[in-house]
N, C-alpha and C positions, 0 to 999 in steps of 0.2 A: 520407518520414517518417511521413505520416499512415497509409499502408498498414502500415508497420512497427508503429506504435502499435496499430492495430486487430488485427493478428496477435498481438501480445503480450497485449492485453486478452483475446482469445479463449483463448489458452493459459492465462492465469491463471483465467479463468472456469471452464474445464473442470476444472482441478486443484482449485479451491476448491469447486466444486459437488459433486464426489465426496466431499469431506471434510465439508462443512458444509451443503449445500443452498443455497437462495436467500437466506437471511437468516443473518447471522453475529452472534453476540453473546457476552456473558459473557467467560469466560477465553480463548476462542478469539480474540475481537477484541482483547483486551488483549495476547495473545501475538503476533498478526500485526503489531501496531503497535510491538512492541518495548518495551512498558512493563514494568517489573520487577514491579509489583504492581497488583492491581485498584484500589487506592486512588489510585495515580498516574493510571490511566486515567480514573477518575471525576472527578478534579480537572481533567484536560485537557478532558473533556467539559463539565464545568460552566463552564469558562472559554472554551468554544467554540474550542479549540485543536486539534481533530482535523482531519485533511486531507480529510474527506468528511462529509456529513450523517449524523447518527445520530438514532434515534427510540426512544421507549419503546413497549413492546407491552403491551396490556391483559392483566392477569393475570400478568405476568412482571416480574421485577426487572431493572434495568439498562438499558443502551442497546444498540441493535441497528443494523446497517447492511445495506444491500442488497449482494448479491454483486457486481453490476455496478460499484458505486461503489468497492468495495475492489479489485476487479480493475483498474479504471482507474488508481487510485492506484499500485498495485504496478507496472503496466506503465510509467507515466510515471517512476517511480523507477528502473526498469531502464534506460530510455533515457537518463536523466540520468547514471546511473553509467557507462554505456557511452561516452557523449559525454565525460565527465570523464576516463575512462581513455584514450580516443583522443587527447585534448588533451595529457594528461601524456606520452603516448608520443611525440607529435609534438614537444613541447618538449624531451624528452630527446634525440631524434635531432638536433634543431637545435643543441643544445649540443655534441654529439659531433662534428658536422661542422666546427665552428669550430676 
């Protein structure tokens, strides 16, 4: 499981680095987390409801996050979704057998 997590983190890091570089912020971070508006993202950041640390950057507006933190979050989300799908599939097969 740990090896799978590390592989997924690496995949996400490569994909995100090409698009965003080592620091992600602004609309990109809002979009990656699925917030409908920048205001919704700001409210979540203000309330400390984001799934990873964010920080301000001198001379720039808004919050930013390190690529590694975002990639780790996305990889864990992938694994949770895969596990949930596998559990649902197993439950469905169990009900069909009965």
